[in-house]
N, C-alpha and C positions, 0 to 999 in steps of 0.2 A: 313274613314266611319265618319258621324257626329254623336251628339250624340244622335237624334232621330233614325237613324236608328240602332244604338249599343242598345238602349231602345227596339225598334221592336224585334231585333235579340234576346235579355237578355229571353224576356218575352215569345217566340217562344221556344227557348231551355226549360224553365220551364215549358210550358205546354205539351210539347212532353215527358219530362220527367216524368212529372205528369200521362199522360197518360200510359206512358210503366210501371209505377209501380204498376198499378192495377193488373195486372196478374203476379205480382211477390210475393214470399214471405214475411214474416214480415223484417227480416236481409236485403234482396235484397231492398226491398221496400224503408226502411230508409235510404238506402243509395244512390238511385237516386234519392228522393225527399230533400236530405240534398243539399245545395249550396254545389256545384263544387268545391273541395280545387284546389288552384293552385298551380302546381307539375312542378318543373323545372327538366327534364329527362337529365341526360349524358349518353354519349355512350362511351364505351372502346371497340376499333377495329373498323376496316374499311373492311366490307364484301357486300354482296349483301343482308344480312338483317338490316346491318346499314341503306341503303339508302332507301328501301322500308318500312320500320318501320317507319322511320322519316317522311317520306313521308304519310303515312296513317294517323299517330300522328297529324301531324302539318298541316296539308290540311285539318282536321276533327275537327276544334273546334267550328264549327257549329252543331257538331252533338254530343248529351249528352253523347254519348260513350266516347269521345276524351276530352270534352269542359274543358279546365282548366289545361290540362297535355303537356305539351308541350317540345320536346328536344331541349334544348338550346347549349349545348357544346358537342364537341368528342374529344378524346385523342386516336390515333393509334399506340399504339407501334410498334417498329420493329418486324414483323413476322418469322417464320420458312419457309424458301426458298422452302421446299419439298411441303407445302400445301399453300404457300400463293399465290394471287392472279395476273396478269401479271399486267405491270404498267400501260395499257390504261383501265384495270379495274378500278384500284383504282382510276384512274382520274375521271372516269365515276361516281364513289360513290362519290369522293369530290365534284363532281359540283350539284351532287344531293342534298347532303346534306346542301352544303353552299346557293343553291336556298331555302332552306326551312328555311334561317335564323339561320343556326346553326355554331355557332364560333368554331374554330378548336384549340384546346390549346395543352399546349408541355408536359402537366404531368397529371397524376393521380391526385398527391395533388391537383392542379389548378381546377381539373377537379370537385374535392368533394367540391370546395369552393363555385362552380357555380352551382350545383344541390342537389336535396332532394331525388331523386332516382336515380339508375344505370340499364343500359340494357348492360351487358357483351355480347358483340357479337362477338368477335375474334373469325375467323374461325378455330382456331386449340385448340383442348380441352387439350393439354401438358400445356400451363402457364397460363391455367384457376385458379389453387388456388393461385398461386403467383398474379396473376391480381387482385383475389376478395378481397383479406386480409387486402388491406388497406381500402376497402368499407365496409367489415364487420368490421372491427376497428372502423369505422365513425358512424355507427348504421343505413345507408341507405339500404332500402330496393332494393333487387338487382336481376333481370331476367337474368339468365346464358342461351347462347344458346347451342344449339346441338354440339359436343358432350361433357356434361358435363366435361369429363375429356381423358383421353388416356387408363384408366385401373378402374376396378373396386373400386382398394385400394384406386387411387385417387379420385373416384367420392366420398366414404364412406368419406374421410380425409376432403374435402370440407364441405360436409354436418356438421361434427363434428366440424370443425372452425365456419359455422355459428351457430352452438348450443352454442359453448362456447362464442360467442360475441354476442348471444341473438339476431340477425339479421335475418331477414325472407328471404330467398331465394325460388326462384320460378323456374324452369324449363320445357318444354313442346316443343314438335313437334308442328306445325300448325296444323299437321293431327288430334291431338286429339279435335278439334273443327270444324271439317265437319259437313254440313248441317245433320240435325236432330241426330246426335248422342248421344245427352242427352237422349232423349223420345229411341231411339231405346235401349241403355242401361238400361233404367229403365221399359222395359218391354211394352210400350204403342205402339211399333208397330208391332211386332213379337211376344208378350209373352216373357215367360221368355226364356231367351237367353243359349241355351244349345250347342254351340259351334261357332266358328269363325273361317273363314281365309280370310287372308289379303296377299295382295302382293305390292312391292314397290321395287325400286333401291338398290342395295346392293353393291354398287363398294367396293374394300379393300382397305386400306391405312395402312400401314406396321407399321407406329409409332402407330397405337391406335388399340384395339382390334377389331377382323372384321367386327362386325354389328354395332361397334358405331358410323363409319363414317356416312352410309346415311341409313343403314337399321331401324336405329332405328325411323324414320318414320313411315313406316308401321307396326312394332313391336309397338309404343306407337299407334297407330291406332286401332291395337289386342287388347289391354289393354283396351281402353277408352270403348270397346265393352263388354269384358269379365270380367273387373276388376280384382282385385288382388288376389292374392291366388295358382298362378302356383307352382307346386311342384316337377316338373321334365322336362327335356328338351332333344331331341335327335335330332342332325343334319345330315341331308342328304346333301352333298357337291358335286358340280360338278364344272368345271371352269367358266361356265355360269350361275348356279342359285344354290341356297342355298333352301334347304327344312328344315323347324323348326320346331318341333311338340310338343307344351307343353302339359303337362296333368295338369289339374286344380283339386281342389278340387272338389269332388263328382263325378269325372270321366270324368268331360266337356274336351274337347278336342279343342286347338286354335292353327290355322297352320298360320306361316309366309314363303310365296314364295320371294326370294329376288333375284330380275334380274339384268344379267351383260349382256347378249344377246339378239338381237331381239327386238323388242317393248318394251318400257319401260313407266311403268305407276302408277299410284296410285289405290288402290281399294280393293274390297274384298266383302264377303258374311257372313250374318249372320243365324245362324239357332236355330230359336224360337220353342217355343212349339206350337205355333198357324200359324207361317207363316216362309219362308225362303225368304230372301230380300236381295236386293244389299245394301252397305255400301257406305253412301257418297262420293263422288269424291272430290278430293284437288280443291278447287277455289279460293285459295291467302290467304293471311294472315291478314285479318281485323279482323275476329273472335279472333286469338291469341293475336294481339294488343291490342284488345277490354278487353280482361282477363289481359293482361299485367296492363293495366290503372287501371282495379278494383282493383288489387293487390295493386298496389301502394297507392292508396285511402284507402285500407281497411289494408294494411300489413300481409292480410291473404293470404297463398299461396293456390292458387284453386287445387293444387295435393301435397299431402303430401310428405314429403322427404321420409318415407318408401313406399311408392308405386313408386317412383320415382328411389331409389336405388333397388327396385324388379325389373324394366324393366332392369336397370344396370346388375343386376343378371343373369337375365334369359338371356342376350347377351352373358356373360362370360361364362354361363353355357354350351350353343351353341357353343362356341370356344373351351372350354375342350371338348364337345364332338365331337368335328372335330377332336382333338389333339388324341382321344382314339378311331377314328375308326368309330365314328357314334354311339356309344353305350347311352343309356339313363345317364343323370347328374342329379342327385338332386339338388334344389337351394339351399337349407339348407347347403349342405356340401360345396358348393363352397364360400356361406356366412360366414360360420364357418371359412375357410381355409382362405378366404383372412383377416379377422379380427385377426386371431391367427398371421397374418404375415407371 
């Protein structure tokens, strides 16, 4: 690209950015109107998301959502064989990140020297706390992929470490950012949300609490619509299906259906004071990656630690309900028991 083309591209980026900003609030407007900060992103772990998030971010440098934020290096620690990808899959992921200009490095220490922010994308939740500690100590903002950890106690321990080192941490399923979800949650599409049903895949992984592995996606979608404030859950379990019913403050009911047989997909229904409407379908990772970039630019997690911990408490309570034959389990009891150790 010659200097003339570069100047034209920069002008277009700034013009589009300014146009977008007129529709935003003051805080978001100031963020978009400011000159995009150059952010070098490091990745820990080789996975589907490592390849796809990198491609979206690095190929999107002409897009104001991603401009100036680029994956530059990746370190892949040895994984656990029970959840590791096949060698041919790992090779495919490696080819994708290298084609996008990413350097492979041999240690987290080397990665941190080359990076301003980190995406922890290891496919397994068990080593996440160990893998994130050097990042937290270095004070670099970090996005943690699902599942955050294998148990609620480990999830809480990870956030406690982030608080100790005063380092911002963000974790979310891409389902939180499906089309129109914010307008729906804010009452702009169906009125006040009185309840919702969501569905998604729920394969079980023995080393993790039952719904942490993939159930997190449609459960986070449920929370994106309902918001936090669930008080208790009960779980009906069969070999091919889970149905988890949550009771929210004010008697609102949210239901998650986990699928293990038959047609598998994502979606749901929201029940509003004015309308019953379908919840947006999953259309890819772009919206989540845009939120990750925004988080790296601002240092402000778009989802609080408290809400993320509640989502994992919801799943841990569902796990306990299954163990106890499907009876209702209070989230407060699970959280208190976990914190007591």
